C-alpha positions in Angstrom: 0.0 0.0 0.0 1.3 3.4 -0.9 1.9 6.1 1.8 -0.8 8.3 0.3 -3.4 5.5 0.8 -2.8 5.4 4.6 -4.4 7.6 7.1 -2.4 10.2 9.0 -1.5 7.7 11.7 -0.3 5.1 9.1 -3.2 2.7 9.6 -5.2 1.3 6.7 -8.2 3.5 6.1 -11.7 2.0 6.1 -12.9 1.6 2.5 -9.6 0.3 1.1 -9.7 -2.2 -1.7 -9.7 -5.1 0.7 -13.0 -3.9 2.1 -14.5 -3.9 -1.4 -14.7 -0.1 -2.0 -12.1 0.0 -4.7 -10.5 3.3 -3.6 -7.2 4.2 -2.1 -8.1 7.2 0.0 -7.3 8.4 3.5 -9.9 8.3 6.2 -10.2 12.1 5.9 -10.5 12.0 2.1 -13.1 9.3 2.4 -15.1 11.3 4.9 -14.9 14.4 2.7 -16.1 12.5 -0.3 -18.9 10.9 1.7 -19.9 14.3 3.2 -20.2 15.9 -0.3 -22.2 12.9 -1.5 -24.5 13.1 1.5 -25.2 16.8 1.0 -26.2 16.2 -2.6 -28.5 13.4 -1.5 -30.1 15.2 1.4 -30.9 18.3 -0.7 -33.7 16.4 -2.5 -35.2 15.1 0.7 -34.9 18.5 2.5 -36.8 20.2 -0.3 -39.6 17.7 -0.3 -39.9 17.8 3.5 -40.0 21.5 3.6 -42.6 21.8 0.8 -44.8 19.2 2.4 -44.4 20.9 5.8 -45.2 24.3 4.4 -48.3 23.0 2.7 -49.5 21.3 5.8 -49.1 24.5 7.8 -51.5 26.3 5.5 -54.2 23.6 5.7 -55.4 24.5 9.1 -56.4 28.0 7.8 -58.7 26.8 5.1 -62.5 26.9 5.6 -62.8 23.2 5.0 -60.6 22.3 8.0 -63.5 23.1 10.4 -65.5 20.3 8.7 -63.0 17.6 9.3 -63.9 14.7 11.6 -62.0 14.4 14.9 -60.1 11.5 13.4 -59.0 13.6 10.4 -58.0 16.5 12.6 -55.9 14.1 14.7 -54.4 12.6 11.6 -53.6 16.1 10.4 -51.8 16.9 13.7 -49.8 13.6 13.5 -48.9 14.5 9.9 -47.7 18.0 10.8 -45.6 16.6 13.7 -44.1 14.0 11.4 -43.4 16.7 8.8 -41.7 18.9 11.4 -39.6 16.0 12.8 -38.6 15.0 9.3 -37.6 18.5 8.4 -35.6 18.8 11.6 -33.8 15.5 11.1 -33.0 16.3 7.4 -31.7 19.8 8.2 -29.7 18.7 11.3 -26.6 17.7 9.4 -26.1 21.4 8.5 -26.2 22.4 12.1 -23.8 19.6 13.1 -21.4 20.7 10.3 -21.5 24.3 11.4 -20.9 23.4 15.1 -18.1 20.9 14.4 -16.4 22.7 11.5 -12.6 22.8 12.1 -12.7 20.2 14.8 -11.3 17.4 12.6 -14.4 15.2 13.2 -15.6 14.7 9.7 -15.8 10.8 10.0 -18.0 11.1 13.1 -20.0 13.8 11.4 -20.6 11.6 8.4 -21.8 8.7 10.7 -24.1 10.8 12.8 -25.5 12.7 9.7 -26.1 9.4 7.9 -28.2 8.2 10.8 -30.1 11.6 11.0 -30.8 11.4 7.2 -32.0 7.8 7.5 -34.3 8.9 10.4 -35.5 11.9 8.4 -36.3 9.7 5.4 -38.4 7.4 7.6 -40.2 10.3 9.2 -40.7 11.9 5.7 -42.2 8.7 4.3 -44.5 8.5 7.3 -45.6 12.1 6.9 -46.2 11.6 3.2 -48.3 8.4 3.9 -50.3 10.3 6.5 -50.8 13.2 4.1 -52.0 10.9 1.4 -54.4 9.2 3.8 -55.8 12.5 5.0 -56.2 13.9 1.5 -57.8 10.8 0.2 -60.1 10.4 3.2 -61.4 13.9 2.5 -61.6 13.4 -1.3 -62.9 9.8 -1.5 -64.1 8.7 1.9 -62.5 6.2 4.2 -62.5 2.8 2.4 -60.4 3.6 -0.7 -58.2 6.0 1.2 -56.8 3.3 3.4 -56.2 1.0 0.5 -54.4 3.6 -1.6 -52.4 4.8 1.3 -51.3 1.2 2.0 -50.3 0.8 -1.7 -48.3 4.0 -1.5 -46.6 2.7 1.7 -45.7 -0.5 0.0 -44.3 1.4 -3.0 -42.1 3.5 -0.6 -40.9 0.4 1.1 -40.1 -1.2 -2.3 -38.3 1.8 -3.7 -36.5 3.0 -0.5 -35.7 -0.3 1.2 -36.3 -3.4 -0.8 -34.7 -2.5 -4.2 -31.6 -0.9 -2.6 -31.2 -4.0 -0.3 -31.5 -6.3 -3.3 -28.9 -4.3 -5.3 -26.6 -4.2 -2.3 -26.7 -8.0 -2.0 -26.1 -8.5 -5.7 -23.1 -6.2 -5.6 -21.7 -7.9 -2.5 -22.0 -11.3 -4.3 -20.0 -10.0 -7.3 -17.1 -8.6 -5.2 
């Protein structure tokens, strides 16, 4: 292994070829790359969460809101709270980065931010499912709303969990 492929303390960095990542980079370089990739990924989710949350905030001020059943009002409250929590989790990496900038803690920042982003995505999917359910309950009534919301939930699970897991397993088998 070349000197430039070792971390500052001479140890093998995580992510070296023997770990299947196919890169020779220091721990710091890997953390920098992962951080940049994370920021690109989370921008999409942040925007979606913020738009959904903003829309949800305006719903309570519409005349139709007063006509909602108590179940639908409670569902609305749950949806708003989930949207707020998702927005907080997805924006949190920015706060962490600002607080920890210059403290040589990028690998830890990447790990914590990755967990926050994963949590934010789970919360965002729950907020979207609840929003779909609320919208469809008002538009169609209760029966079809639950069925369609369940289908949307299965779609999210497939796209966000199952397909990536299948691809990961296939990639691991070929390495």
